All heavy atoms as a GROMACS GRO file, in nm:
protein
  584
    1MET      N    1  -3.687   0.036  -8.799
    1MET     CA    2  -3.603   0.150  -8.772
    1MET      C    3  -3.586   0.168  -8.619
    1MET      O    4  -3.474   0.197  -8.575
    1MET     CB    5  -3.667   0.275  -8.834
    1MET     CG    6  -3.592   0.402  -8.790
    1MET     SD    7  -3.644   0.557  -8.867
    1MET     CE    8  -3.808   0.575  -8.806
    2GLU      N    9  -3.693   0.153  -8.546
    2GLU     CA   10  -3.688   0.174  -8.402
    2GLU      C   11  -3.586   0.077  -8.338
    2GLU      O   12  -3.510   0.117  -8.247
    2GLU     CB   13  -3.824   0.154  -8.341
    2GLU     CG   14  -3.829   0.193  -8.190
    2GLU     CD   15  -3.969   0.191  -8.134
    2GLU    OE1   16  -4.064   0.230  -8.208
    2GLU    OE2   17  -3.985   0.157  -8.018
    3ASP      N   18  -3.581  -0.047  -8.386
    3ASP     CA   19  -3.486  -0.143  -8.330
    3ASP      C   20  -3.341  -0.102  -8.353
    3ASP      O   21  -3.254  -0.117  -8.266
    3ASP     CB   22  -3.506  -0.284  -8.394
    3ASP     CG   23  -3.637  -0.346  -8.350
    3ASP    OD1   24  -3.690  -0.306  -8.242
    3ASP    OD2   25  -3.686  -0.437  -8.417
    4ARG      N   26  -3.316  -0.043  -8.470
    4ARG     CA   27  -3.179   0.008  -8.502
    4ARG      C   28  -3.144   0.125  -8.414
    4ARG      O   29  -3.027   0.133  -8.365
    4ARG     CB   30  -3.170   0.047  -8.648
    4ARG     CG   31  -3.172  -0.072  -8.743
    4ARG     CD   32  -3.194  -0.035  -8.886
    4ARG     NE   33  -3.081   0.044  -8.941
    4ARG     CZ   34  -3.084   0.112  -9.053
    4ARG    NH1   35  -3.193   0.108  -9.127
    4ARG    NH2   36  -2.975   0.180  -9.094
    5ILE      N   37  -3.237   0.210  -8.385
    5ILE     CA   38  -3.213   0.327  -8.297
    5ILE      C   39  -3.181   0.278  -8.156
    5ILE      O   40  -3.088   0.322  -8.093
    5ILE     CB   41  -3.334   0.422  -8.299
    5ILE    CG1   42  -3.354   0.480  -8.439
    5ILE    CG2   43  -3.317   0.534  -8.193
    5ILE    CD1   44  -3.486   0.557  -8.455
    6ILE      N   45  -3.262   0.185  -8.108
    6ILE     CA   46  -3.244   0.130  -7.974
    6ILE      C   47  -3.107   0.062  -7.963
    6ILE      O   48  -3.038   0.078  -7.862
    6ILE     CB   49  -3.359   0.038  -7.936
    6ILE    CG1   50  -3.485   0.120  -7.912
    6ILE    CG2   51  -3.324  -0.050  -7.816
    6ILE    CD1   52  -3.610   0.041  -7.896
    7LYS      N   53  -3.068  -0.010  -8.066
    7LYS     CA   54  -2.938  -0.076  -8.065
    7LYS      C   55  -2.821   0.028  -8.052
    7LYS      O   56  -2.730   0.006  -7.976
    7LYS     CB   57  -2.920  -0.159  -8.191
    7LYS     CG   58  -2.788  -0.234  -8.197
    7LYS     CD   59  -2.779  -0.314  -8.322
    7LYS     CE   60  -2.640  -0.377  -8.326
    7LYS     NZ   61  -2.598  -0.413  -8.462
    8VAL      N   62  -2.833   0.135  -8.127
    8VAL     CA   63  -2.732   0.244  -8.121
    8VAL      C   64  -2.728   0.304  -7.981
    8VAL      O   65  -2.620   0.319  -7.924
    8VAL     CB   66  -2.762   0.354  -8.226
    8VAL    CG1   67  -2.680   0.479  -8.202
    8VAL    CG2   68  -2.736   0.301  -8.368
    9ILE      N   69  -2.844   0.336  -7.925
    9ILE     CA   70  -2.852   0.392  -7.794
    9ILE      C   71  -2.791   0.297  -7.690
    9ILE      O   72  -2.713   0.338  -7.607
    9ILE     CB   73  -2.999   0.426  -7.757
    9ILE    CG1   74  -3.050   0.538  -7.845
    9ILE    CG2   75  -3.010   0.463  -7.609
    9ILE    CD1   76  -3.202   0.562  -7.833
   10GLU      N   77  -2.825   0.171  -7.700
   10GLU     CA   78  -2.778   0.074  -7.605
   10GLU      C   79  -2.625   0.058  -7.606
   10GLU      O   80  -2.563   0.043  -7.501
   10GLU     CB   81  -2.842  -0.066  -7.636
   10GLU     CG   82  -2.808  -0.171  -7.534
   10GLU     CD   83  -2.881  -0.298  -7.561
   10GLU    OE1   84  -2.905  -0.337  -7.679
   10GLU    OE2   85  -2.914  -0.370  -7.462
   11GLU      N   86  -2.566   0.071  -7.724
   11GLU     CA   87  -2.420   0.063  -7.738
   11GLU      C   88  -2.351   0.179  -7.667
   11GLU      O   89  -2.242   0.167  -7.619
   11GLU     CB   90  -2.376   0.051  -7.882
   11GLU     CG   91  -2.414  -0.083  -7.941
   11GLU     CD   92  -2.384  -0.091  -8.093
   11GLU    OE1   93  -2.328   0.005  -8.149
   11GLU    OE2   94  -2.418  -0.196  -8.152
   12ILE      N   95  -2.417   0.294  -7.671
   12ILE     CA   96  -2.359   0.417  -7.608
   12ILE      C   97  -2.382   0.416  -7.458
   12ILE      O   98  -2.288   0.438  -7.379
   12ILE     CB   99  -2.420   0.546  -7.664
   12ILE    CG1  100  -2.405   0.551  -7.818
   12ILE    CG2  101  -2.361   0.669  -7.600
   12ILE    CD1  102  -2.268   0.568  -7.878
   13ASN      N  103  -2.508   0.389  -7.415
   13ASN     CA  104  -2.538   0.395  -7.272
   13ASN      C  105  -2.669   0.312  -7.249
   13ASN      O  106  -2.776   0.369  -7.269
   13ASN     CB  107  -2.556   0.537  -7.225
   13ASN     CG  108  -2.584   0.551  -7.074
   13ASN    OD1  109  -2.625   0.452  -7.014
   13ASN    ND2  110  -2.564   0.668  -7.024
   14PRO      N  111  -2.660   0.191  -7.208
   14PRO     CA  112  -2.778   0.110  -7.187
   14PRO      C  113  -2.876   0.164  -7.082
   14PRO      O  114  -2.994   0.131  -7.089
   14PRO     CB  115  -2.722  -0.027  -7.139
   14PRO     CG  116  -2.577  -0.014  -7.134
   14PRO     CD  117  -2.533   0.121  -7.176
   15GLU      N  118  -2.829   0.249  -6.992
   15GLU     CA  119  -2.920   0.309  -6.893
   15GLU      C  120  -3.032   0.394  -6.957
   15GLU      O  121  -3.138   0.407  -6.896
   15GLU     CB  122  -2.840   0.397  -6.795
   15GLU     CG  123  -2.753   0.321  -6.700
   15GLU     CD  124  -2.680   0.414  -6.604
   15GLU    OE1  125  -2.741   0.514  -6.557
   15GLU    OE2  126  -2.563   0.388  -6.580
   16ILE      N  127  -3.006   0.445  -7.075
   16ILE     CA  128  -3.104   0.528  -7.143
   16ILE      C  129  -3.234   0.449  -7.169
   16ILE      O  130  -3.342   0.502  -7.157
   16ILE     CB  131  -3.049   0.581  -7.276
   16ILE    CG1  132  -2.930   0.681  -7.251
   16ILE    CG2  133  -3.154   0.650  -7.362
   16ILE    CD1  134  -2.854   0.720  -7.371
   17LEU      N  135  -3.219   0.318  -7.200
   17LEU     CA  136  -3.335   0.239  -7.233
   17LEU      C  137  -3.429   0.218  -7.119
   17LEU      O  138  -3.552   0.205  -7.139
   17LEU     CB  139  -3.288   0.103  -7.288
   17LEU     CG  140  -3.202   0.112  -7.416
   17LEU    CD1  141  -3.164  -0.030  -7.466
   17LEU    CD2  142  -3.268   0.190  -7.525
   18SER      N  143  -3.379   0.223  -6.996
   18SER     CA  144  -3.467   0.202  -6.881
   18SER      C  145  -3.505   0.337  -6.815
   18SER      O  146  -3.591   0.335  -6.723
   18SER     CB  147  -3.403   0.112  -6.775
   18SER     OG  148  -3.279   0.165  -6.732
   19TYR      N  149  -3.448   0.445  -6.864
   19TYR     CA  150  -3.481   0.577  -6.805
   19TYR      C  151  -3.623   0.614  -6.839
   19TYR      O  152  -3.667   0.604  -6.955
   19TYR     CB  153  -3.380   0.680  -6.864
   19TYR     CG  154  -3.411   0.822  -6.812
   19TYR    CD1  155  -3.378   0.862  -6.687
   19TYR    CD2  156  -3.477   0.911  -6.899
   19TYR    CE1  157  -3.407   0.991  -6.643
   19TYR    CE2  158  -3.508   1.041  -6.855
   19TYR     CZ  159  -3.472   1.080  -6.727
   19TYR     OH  160  -3.499   1.209  -6.684
   20GLU      N  161  -3.699   0.660  -6.738
   20GLU     CA  162  -3.840   0.690  -6.759
   20GLU      C  163  -3.874   0.838  -6.734
   20GLU      O  164  -3.992   0.874  -6.740
   20GLU     CB  165  -3.926   0.598  -6.671
   20GLU     CG  166  -3.912   0.455  -6.716
   20GLU     CD  167  -4.009   0.363  -6.638
   20GLU    OE1  168  -4.094   0.412  -6.566
   20GLU    OE2  169  -3.998   0.240  -6.659
   21GLY      N  170  -3.775   0.919  -6.708
   21GLY     CA  171  -3.802   1.059  -6.684
   21GLY      C  172  -3.807   1.142  -6.814
   21GLY      O  173  -3.828   1.085  -6.922
   22ASP      N  174  -3.797   1.274  -6.800
   22ASP     CA  175  -3.805   1.355  -6.920
   22ASP      C  176  -3.693   1.452  -6.934
   22ASP      O  177  -3.701   1.554  -7.005
   22ASP     CB  178  -3.941   1.429  -6.928
   22ASP     CG  179  -3.965   1.517  -6.809
   22ASP    OD1  180  -3.875   1.531  -6.722
   22ASP    OD2  181  -4.074   1.575  -6.797
   23ASN      N  182  -3.580   1.424  -6.867
   23ASN     CA  183  -3.462   1.510  -6.887
   23ASN      C  184  -3.334   1.428  -6.840
   23ASN      O  185  -3.293   1.443  -6.728
   23ASN     CB  186  -3.472   1.639  -6.808
   23ASN     CG  187  -3.364   1.740  -6.847
   23ASN    OD1  188  -3.252   1.702  -6.889
   23ASN    ND2  189  -3.398   1.866  -6.840
   24MET      N  190  -3.290   1.345  -6.932
   24MET     CA  191  -3.175   1.257  -6.900
   24MET      C  192  -3.049   1.331  -6.859
   24MET      O  193  -2.982   1.286  -6.769
   24MET     CB  194  -3.142   1.167  -7.022
   24MET     CG  195  -3.245   1.067  -7.054
   24MET     SD  196  -3.187   0.944  -7.176
   24MET     CE  197  -3.148   1.049  -7.319
   25MET      N  198  -3.027   1.446  -6.919
   25MET     CA  199  -2.906   1.521  -6.884
   25MET      C  200  -2.917   1.578  -6.743
   25MET      O  201  -2.823   1.565  -6.663
   25MET     CB  202  -2.882   1.633  -6.983
   25MET     CG  203  -2.829   1.579  -7.117
   25MET     SD  204  -2.770   1.706  -7.228
   25MET     CE  205  -2.621   1.760  -7.142
   26GLU      N  206  -3.030   1.637  -6.712
   26GLU     CA  207  -3.047   1.695  -6.580
   26GLU      C  208  -3.041   1.589  -6.471
   26GLU      O  209  -2.994   1.612  -6.360
   26GLU     CB  210  -3.182   1.770  -6.576
   26GLU     CG  211  -3.202   1.848  -6.446
   26GLU     CD  212  -3.333   1.929  -6.452
   26GLU    OE1  213  -3.333   2.033  -6.524
   26GLU    OE2  214  -3.429   1.887  -6.391
   27ASP      N  215  -3.098   1.469  -6.502
   27ASP     CA  216  -3.103   1.362  -6.403
   27ASP      C  217  -2.970   1.284  -6.398
   27ASP      O  218  -2.960   1.188  -6.318
   27ASP     CB  219  -3.221   1.267  -6.434
   27ASP     CG  220  -3.354   1.333  -6.408
   27ASP    OD1  221  -3.357   1.435  -6.335
   27ASP    OD2  222  -3.454   1.286  -6.462
   28GLY      N  223  -2.874   1.318  -6.484
   28GLY     CA  224  -2.744   1.253  -6.480
   28GLY      C  225  -2.731   1.118  -6.549
   28GLY      O  226  -2.634   1.049  -6.530
   29THR      N  227  -2.829   1.085  -6.631
   29THR     CA  228  -2.826   0.958  -6.703
   29THR      C  229  -2.724   0.966  -6.818
   29THR      O  230  -2.655   0.871  -6.845
   29THR     CB  231  -2.963   0.917  -6.755
   29THR    OG1  232  -3.054   0.913  -6.645
   29THR    CG2  233  -2.959   0.784  -6.826
   30VAL      N  234  -2.717   1.082  -6.883
   30VAL     CA  235  -2.622   1.105  -6.989
   30VAL      C  236  -2.553   1.239  -6.970
   30VAL      O  237  -2.604   1.325  -6.903
   30VAL     CB  238  -2.685   1.101  -7.130
   30VAL    CG1  239  -2.746   0.969  -7.163
   30VAL    CG2  240  -2.788   1.216  -7.145
   31ASP      N  241  -2.441   1.252  -7.039
   31ASP     CA  242  -2.375   1.386  -7.040
   31ASP      C  243  -2.368   1.433  -7.185
   31ASP      O  244  -2.402   1.360  -7.276
   31ASP     CB  245  -2.239   1.381  -6.973
   31ASP     CG  246  -2.141   1.284  -7.039
   31ASP    OD1  247  -2.150   1.263  -7.159
   31ASP    OD2  248  -2.055   1.230  -6.966
   32SER      N  249  -2.318   1.553  -7.204
   32SER     CA  250  -2.312   1.609  -7.339
   32SER      C  251  -2.221   1.530  -7.433
   32SER      O  252  -2.254   1.519  -7.552
   32SER     CB  253  -2.266   1.753  -7.333
   32SER     OG  254  -2.140   1.762  -7.274
   33PHE      N  255  -2.120   1.468  -7.384
   33PHE     CA  256  -2.036   1.385  -7.469
   33PHE      C  257  -2.108   1.262  -7.519
   33PHE      O  258  -2.094   1.226  -7.636
   33PHE     CB  259  -1.908   1.343  -7.392
   33PHE     CG  260  -1.821   1.456  -7.356
   33PHE    CD1  261  -1.803   1.497  -7.225
   33PHE    CD2  262  -1.750   1.527  -7.455
   33PHE    CE1  263  -1.726   1.602  -7.192
   33PHE    CE2  264  -1.669   1.634  -7.420
   33PHE     CZ  265  -1.656   1.674  -7.292
   34GLU      N  266  -2.190   1.204  -7.437
   34GLU     CA  267  -2.271   1.087  -7.482
   34GLU      C  268  -2.378   1.129  -7.583
   34GLU      O  269  -2.403   1.053  -7.676
   34GLU     CB  270  -2.338   1.018  -7.363
   34GLU     CG  271  -2.236   0.942  -7.279
   34GLU     CD  272  -2.299   0.882  -7.156
   34GLU    OE1  273  -2.366   0.953  -7.080
   34GLU    OE2  274  -2.277   0.760  -7.133
   35ILE      N  275  -2.433   1.245  -7.569
   35ILE     CA  276  -2.530   1.295  -7.665
   35ILE      C  277  -2.461   1.306  -7.803
   35ILE      O  278  -2.516   1.264  -7.904
   35ILE     CB  279  -2.588   1.432  -7.623
   35ILE    CG1  280  -2.671   1.420  -7.495
   35ILE    CG2  281  -2.675   1.490  -7.742
   35ILE    CD1  282  -2.794   1.331  -7.504
   36ILE      N  283  -2.344   1.363  -7.806
   36ILE     CA  284  -2.269   1.375  -7.930
   36ILE      C  285  -2.235   1.235  -7.985
   36ILE      O  286  -2.251   1.211  -8.107
   36ILE     CB  287  -2.140   1.456  -7.913
   36ILE    CG1  288  -2.172   1.597  -7.867
   36ILE    CG2  289  -2.052   1.457  -8.040
   36ILE    CD1  290  -2.264   1.676  -7.960
   37ASP      N  291  -2.197   1.143  -7.899
   37ASP     CA  292  -2.171   1.007  -7.945
   37ASP      C  293  -2.293   0.944  -8.007
   37ASP      O  294  -2.287   0.873  -8.109
   37ASP     CB  295  -2.126   0.916  -7.828
   37ASP     CG  296  -1.984   0.954  -7.776
   37ASP    OD1  297  -1.911   1.021  -7.852
   37ASP    OD2  298  -1.950   0.911  -7.665
   38ILE      N  299  -2.410   0.967  -7.948
   38ILE     CA  300  -2.536   0.915  -8.001
   38ILE      C  301  -2.564   0.975  -8.140
   38ILE      O  302  -2.602   0.906  -8.233
   38ILE     CB  303  -2.654   0.941  -7.902
   38ILE    CG1  304  -2.638   0.857  -7.778
   38ILE    CG2  305  -2.789   0.911  -7.973
   38ILE    CD1  306  -2.728   0.892  -7.664
   39VAL      N  307  -2.546   1.105  -8.149
   39VAL     CA  308  -2.570   1.175  -8.276
   39VAL      C  309  -2.481   1.115  -8.387
   39VAL      O  310  -2.531   1.077  -8.493
   39VAL     CB  311  -2.547   1.329  -8.264
   39VAL    CG1  312  -2.546   1.394  -8.403
   39VAL    CG2  313  -2.653   1.390  -8.176
   40VAL      N  314  -2.355   1.104  -8.359
   40VAL     CA  315  -2.258   1.048  -8.458
   40VAL      C  316  -2.293   0.904  -8.492
   40VAL      O  317  -2.296   0.868  -8.610
   40VAL     CB  318  -2.114   1.058  -8.404
   40VAL    CG1  319  -2.019   0.983  -8.492
   40VAL    CG2  320  -2.071   1.204  -8.391
   41ALA      N  321  -2.328   0.822  -8.394
   41ALA     CA  322  -2.362   0.684  -8.421
   41ALA      C  323  -2.490   0.670  -8.503
   41ALA      O  324  -2.496   0.586  -8.590
   41ALA     CB  325  -2.375   0.611  -8.288
   42LEU      N  326  -2.589   0.755  -8.473
   42LEU     CA  327  -2.713   0.755  -8.554
   42LEU      C  328  -2.688   0.799  -8.695
   42LEU      O  329  -2.744   0.740  -8.792
   42LEU     CB  330  -2.818   0.842  -8.486
   42LEU     CG  331  -2.880   0.786  -8.357
   42LEU    CD1  332  -2.966   0.890  -8.289
   42LEU    CD2  333  -2.958   0.661  -8.383
   43GLU      N  334  -2.605   0.901  -8.711
   43GLU     CA  335  -2.569   0.946  -8.847
   43GLU      C  336  -2.506   0.835  -8.924
   43GLU      O  337  -2.536   0.812  -9.044
   43GLU     CB  338  -2.478   1.069  -8.839
   43GLU     CG  339  -2.548   1.195  -8.791
   43GLU     CD  340  -2.457   1.316  -8.779
   43GLU    OE1  341  -2.331   1.297  -8.756
   43GLU    OE2  342  -2.506   1.427  -8.790
   44GLU      N  343  -2.414   0.766  -8.861
   44GLU     CA  344  -2.342   0.656  -8.928
   44GLU      C  345  -2.438   0.540  -8.958
   44GLU      O  346  -2.434   0.481  -9.068
   44GLU     CB  347  -2.225   0.606  -8.844
   44GLU     CG  348  -2.111   0.710  -8.838
   44GLU     CD  349  -1.998   0.668  -8.745
   44GLU    OE1  350  -2.007   0.560  -8.678
   44GLU    OE2  351  -1.904   0.746  -8.731
   45GLU      N  352  -2.519   0.502  -8.861
   45GLU     CA  353  -2.614   0.392  -8.878
   45GLU      C  354  -2.710   0.412  -8.991
   45GLU      O  355  -2.743   0.323  -9.068
   45GLU     CB  356  -2.688   0.365  -8.747
   45GLU     CG  357  -2.795   0.261  -8.754
   45GLU     CD  358  -2.741   0.119  -8.771
   45GLU    OE1  359  -2.623   0.092  -8.734
   45GLU    OE2  360  -2.819   0.032  -8.818
   46PHE      N  361  -2.757   0.539  -9.007
   46PHE     CA  362  -2.864   0.567  -9.104
   46PHE      C  363  -2.814   0.639  -9.228
   46PHE      O  364  -2.889   0.668  -9.317
   46PHE     CB  365  -2.977   0.644  -9.035
   46PHE     CG  366  -3.058   0.560  -8.942
   46PHE    CD1  367  -3.028   0.558  -8.806
   46PHE    CD2  368  -3.160   0.478  -8.988
   46PHE    CE1  369  -3.099   0.479  -8.717
   46PHE    CE2  370  -3.232   0.397  -8.897
   46PHE     CZ  371  -3.202   0.399  -8.763
   47GLY      N  372  -2.685   0.673  -9.232
   47GLY     CA  373  -2.631   0.742  -9.348
   47GLY      C  374  -2.692   0.882  -9.367
   47GLY      O  375  -2.723   0.921  -9.481
   48ILE      N  376  -2.716   0.951  -9.257
   48ILE     CA  377  -2.779   1.085  -9.262
   48ILE      C  378  -2.692   1.182  -9.188
   48ILE      O  379  -2.593   1.144  -9.125
   48ILE     CB  380  -2.919   1.082  -9.195
   48ILE    CG1  381  -2.906   1.039  -9.047
   48ILE    CG2  382  -3.016   0.990  -9.272
   48ILE    CD1  383  -3.032   1.060  -8.964
   49GLU      N  384  -2.732   1.309  -9.197
   49GLU     CA  385  -2.669   1.413  -9.113
   49GLU      C  386  -2.779   1.477  -9.030
   49GLU      O  387  -2.879   1.520  -9.085
   49GLU     CB  388  -2.603   1.516  -9.207
   49GLU     CG  389  -2.526   1.620  -9.125
   49GLU     CD  390  -2.444   1.715  -9.213
   49GLU    OE1  391  -2.388   1.670  -9.313
   49GLU    OE2  392  -2.441   1.833  -9.179
   50ILE      N  393  -2.758   1.478  -8.902
   50ILE     CA  394  -2.853   1.540  -8.811
   50ILE      C  395  -2.816   1.681  -8.794
   50ILE      O  396  -2.703   1.713  -8.753
   50ILE     CB  397  -2.857   1.463  -8.675
   50ILE    CG1  398  -2.901   1.318  -8.694
   50ILE    CG2  399  -2.947   1.538  -8.574
   50ILE    CD1  400  -2.893   1.232  -8.570
   51ASP      N  401  -2.906   1.772  -8.830
   51ASP     CA  402  -2.881   1.916  -8.823
   51ASP      C  403  -2.854   1.954  -8.679
   51ASP      O  404  -2.919   1.910  -8.587
   51ASP     CB  405  -3.008   1.992  -8.875
   51ASP     CG  406  -2.984   2.138  -8.894
   51ASP    OD1  407  -2.935   2.204  -8.796
   51ASP    OD2  408  -3.014   2.188  -9.003
   52ALA      N  409  -2.752   2.038  -8.663
   52ALA     CA  410  -2.710   2.083  -8.530
   52ALA      C  411  -2.828   2.146  -8.455
   52ALA      O  412  -2.835   2.138  -8.329
   52ALA     CB  413  -2.597   2.179  -8.540
   53ALA      N  414  -2.921   2.208  -8.525
   53ALA     CA  415  -3.036   2.272  -8.462
   53ALA      C  416  -3.127   2.167  -8.392
   53ALA      O  417  -3.205   2.205  -8.303
   53ALA     CB  418  -3.118   2.347  -8.565
   54LEU      N  419  -3.115   2.043  -8.430
   54LEU     CA  420  -3.196   1.938  -8.369
   54LEU      C  421  -3.132   1.878  -8.241
   54LEU      O  422  -3.190   1.806  -8.166
   54LEU     CB  423  -3.221   1.824  -8.467
   54LEU     CG  424  -3.308   1.860  -8.586
   54LEU    CD1  425  -3.315   1.740  -8.684
   54LEU    CD2  426  -3.446   1.900  -8.544
   55VAL      N  427  -3.004   1.913  -8.222
   55VAL     CA  428  -2.930   1.859  -8.103
   55VAL      C  429  -2.956   1.950  -7.983
   55VAL      O  430  -2.871   2.029  -7.946
   55VAL     CB  431  -2.780   1.843  -8.136
   55VAL    CG1  432  -2.708   1.776  -8.017
   55VAL    CG2  433  -2.759   1.763  -8.264
   56VAL      N  434  -3.079   1.933  -7.934
   56VAL     CA  435  -3.124   2.010  -7.816
   56VAL      C  436  -3.177   1.916  -7.711
   56VAL      O  437  -3.217   1.800  -7.743
   56VAL     CB  438  -3.230   2.114  -7.854
   56VAL    CG1  439  -3.171   2.222  -7.949
   56VAL    CG2  440  -3.352   2.049  -7.920
   57ALA      N  441  -3.183   1.957  -7.588
   57ALA     CA  442  -3.224   1.875  -7.479
   57ALA      C  443  -3.362   1.812  -7.504
   57ALA      O  444  -3.385   1.695  -7.471
   57ALA     CB  445  -3.228   1.952  -7.346
   58GLU      N  446  -3.452   1.886  -7.566
   58GLU     CA  447  -3.588   1.836  -7.593
   58GLU      C  448  -3.588   1.707  -7.676
   58GLU      O  449  -3.662   1.613  -7.653
   58GLU     CB  450  -3.665   1.943  -7.665
   58GLU     CG  451  -3.799   1.903  -7.714
   58GLU     CD  452  -3.866   2.018  -7.791
   58GLU    OE1  453  -3.873   2.132  -7.735
   58GLU    OE2  454  -3.912   1.995  -7.904
   59ASN      N  455  -3.495   1.701  -7.774
   59ASN     CA  456  -3.489   1.583  -7.862
   59ASN      C  457  -3.411   1.465  -7.803
   59ASN      O  458  -3.405   1.359  -7.859
   59ASN     CB  459  -3.430   1.622  -7.996
   59ASN     CG  460  -3.523   1.704  -8.080
   59ASN    OD1  461  -3.646   1.695  -8.064
   59ASN    ND2  462  -3.468   1.791  -8.165
   60PHE      N  463  -3.347   1.492  -7.688
   60PHE     CA  464  -3.269   1.386  -7.622
   60PHE      C  465  -3.312   1.373  -7.474
   60PHE      O  466  -3.234   1.340  -7.391
   60PHE     CB  467  -3.116   1.420  -7.633
   60PHE     CG  468  -3.069   1.406  -7.774
   60PHE    CD1  469  -3.074   1.514  -7.862
   60PHE    CD2  470  -3.019   1.288  -7.819
   60PHE    CE1  471  -3.035   1.504  -7.993
   60PHE    CE2  472  -2.978   1.273  -7.953
   60PHE     CZ  473  -2.985   1.381  -8.038
   61ALA      N  474  -3.437   1.400  -7.448
   61ALA     CA  475  -3.491   1.392  -7.316
   61ALA      C  476  -3.499   1.249  -7.263
   61ALA      O  477  -3.480   1.223  -7.146
   61ALA     CB  478  -3.631   1.458  -7.310
   62ASN      N  479  -3.524   1.155  -7.353
   62ASN     CA  480  -3.533   1.014  -7.323
   62ASN      C  481  -3.530   0.937  -7.452
   62ASN      O  482  -3.525   0.993  -7.560
   62ASN     CB  483  -3.659   0.981  -7.239
   62ASN     CG  484  -3.788   1.034  -7.304
   62ASN    OD1  485  -3.804   1.027  -7.422
   62ASN    ND2  486  -3.868   1.095  -7.220
   63LYS      N  487  -3.537   0.806  -7.445
   63LYS     CA  488  -3.526   0.725  -7.570
   63LYS      C  489  -3.643   0.754  -7.664
   63LYS      O  490  -3.627   0.755  -7.783
   63LYS     CB  491  -3.514   0.575  -7.539
   63LYS     CG  492  -3.639   0.502  -7.502
   63LYS     CD  493  -3.611   0.354  -7.488
   63LYS     CE  494  -3.729   0.266  -7.458
   63LYS     NZ  495  -3.847   0.316  -7.397
   64ASP      N  496  -3.761   0.777  -7.611
   64ASP     CA  497  -3.877   0.804  -7.696
   64ASP      C  498  -3.857   0.934  -7.772
   64ASP      O  499  -3.899   0.943  -7.888
   64ASP     CB  500  -4.005   0.808  -7.614
   64ASP     CG  501  -4.043   0.676  -7.552
   64ASP    OD1  502  -4.007   0.571  -7.613
   64ASP    OD2  503  -4.102   0.674  -7.445
   65ALA      N  504  -3.800   1.034  -7.710
   65ALA     CA  505  -3.773   1.163  -7.780
   65ALA      C  506  -3.674   1.142  -7.892
   65ALA      O  507  -3.690   1.202  -7.999
   65ALA     CB  508  -3.723   1.266  -7.678
   66ILE      N  509  -3.571   1.061  -7.866
   66ILE     CA  510  -3.472   1.033  -7.969
   66ILE      C  511  -3.538   0.960  -8.088
   66ILE      O  512  -3.519   0.997  -8.204
   66ILE     CB  513  -3.356   0.949  -7.912
   66ILE    CG1  514  -3.282   1.028  -7.805
   66ILE    CG2  515  -3.255   0.907  -8.027
   66ILE    CD1  516  -3.182   0.946  -7.725
   67ILE      N  517  -3.620   0.862  -8.058
   67ILE     CA  518  -3.691   0.788  -8.166
   67ILE      C  519  -3.778   0.879  -8.244
   67ILE      O  520  -3.783   0.877  -8.368
   67ILE     CB  521  -3.768   0.667  -8.104
   67ILE    CG1  522  -3.671   0.565  -8.050
   67ILE    CG2  523  -3.865   0.609  -8.203
   67ILE    CD1  524  -3.734   0.457  -7.962
   68LYS      N  525  -3.856   0.968  -8.176
   68LYS     CA  526  -3.944   1.060  -8.242
   68LYS      C  527  -3.867   1.152  -8.332
   68LYS      O  528  -3.908   1.181  -8.449
   68LYS     CB  529  -4.020   1.141  -8.137
   68LYS     CG  530  -4.121   1.239  -8.192
   68LYS     CD  531  -4.197   1.312  -8.081
   68LYS     CE  532  -4.289   1.416  -8.140
   68LYS     NZ  533  -4.353   1.492  -8.034
   69MET      N  534  -3.752   1.204  -8.286
   69MET     CA  535  -3.670   1.292  -8.369
   69MET      C  536  -3.621   1.217  -8.494
   69MET      O  537  -3.632   1.273  -8.606
   69MET     CB  538  -3.548   1.344  -8.290
   69MET     CG  539  -3.453   1.422  -8.372
   69MET     SD  540  -3.292   1.450  -8.293
   69MET     CE  541  -3.224   1.286  -8.292
   70MET      N  542  -3.575   1.095  -8.479
   70MET     CA  543  -3.527   1.020  -8.591
   70MET      C  544  -3.639   0.992  -8.688
   70MET      O  545  -3.620   0.996  -8.811
   70MET     CB  546  -3.461   0.890  -8.543
   70MET     CG  547  -3.326   0.911  -8.474
   70MET     SD  548  -3.204   0.989  -8.583
   70MET     CE  549  -3.182   0.860  -8.702
   71GLN      N  550  -3.758   0.961  -8.638
   71GLN     CA  551  -3.871   0.937  -8.730
   71GLN      C  552  -3.906   1.059  -8.810
   71GLN      O  553  -3.939   1.051  -8.928
   71GLN     CB  554  -3.994   0.889  -8.649
   71GLN     CG  555  -3.977   0.747  -8.598
   71GLN     CD  556  -4.085   0.703  -8.503
   71GLN    OE1  557  -4.148   0.785  -8.437
   71GLN    NE2  558  -4.107   0.571  -8.495
   72SER      N  559  -3.888   1.177  -8.749
   72SER     CA  560  -3.920   1.301  -8.823
   72SER      C  561  -3.810   1.332  -8.924
   72SER      O  562  -3.840   1.390  -9.027
   72SER     CB  563  -3.934   1.419  -8.725
   72SER     OG  564  -3.810   1.457  -8.673
   73ILE      N  565  -3.692   1.287  -8.901
   73ILE     CA  566  -3.582   1.307  -8.997
   73ILE      C  567  -3.594   1.212  -9.115
   73ILE      O  568  -3.586   1.253  -9.229
   73ILE     CB  569  -3.443   1.291  -8.931
   73ILE    CG1  570  -3.419   1.400  -8.828
   73ILE    CG2  571  -3.332   1.285  -9.034
   73ILE    CD1  572  -3.301   1.378  -8.738
   74ILE      N  573  -3.615   1.086  -9.083
   74ILE     CA  574  -3.616   0.983  -9.184
   74ILE      C  575  -3.751   0.966  -9.254
   74ILE      O  576  -3.760   0.939  -9.370
   74ILE     CB  577  -3.570   0.848  -9.122
   74ILE    CG1  578  -3.424   0.861  -9.077
   74ILE    CG2  579  -3.584   0.734  -9.221
   74ILE    CD1  580  -3.375   0.744  -8.997
   75GLY      N  581  -3.855   0.989  -9.178
   75GLY     CA  582  -3.990   0.984  -9.234
   75GLY      C  583  -4.056   0.850  -9.214
   75GLY      O  584  -4.006   0.756  -9.162
   0.00000   0.00000   0.00000
């Protein structure tokens, strides 16, 4: 599962994979449009719907946060 998530992220913005901070939006690595693109791509890749309540900066702070969120959704 983690490999699939990384592939989706890489297709949207490869810089996310090397980002080591804890707030990609604040640091300018991603913008809100890219976050939405990631959400849509993950939903399509996994055949799920990500609740809008989960689309918060904390869950998109870096690639590890995205992976952790997806693991909590999928199990």
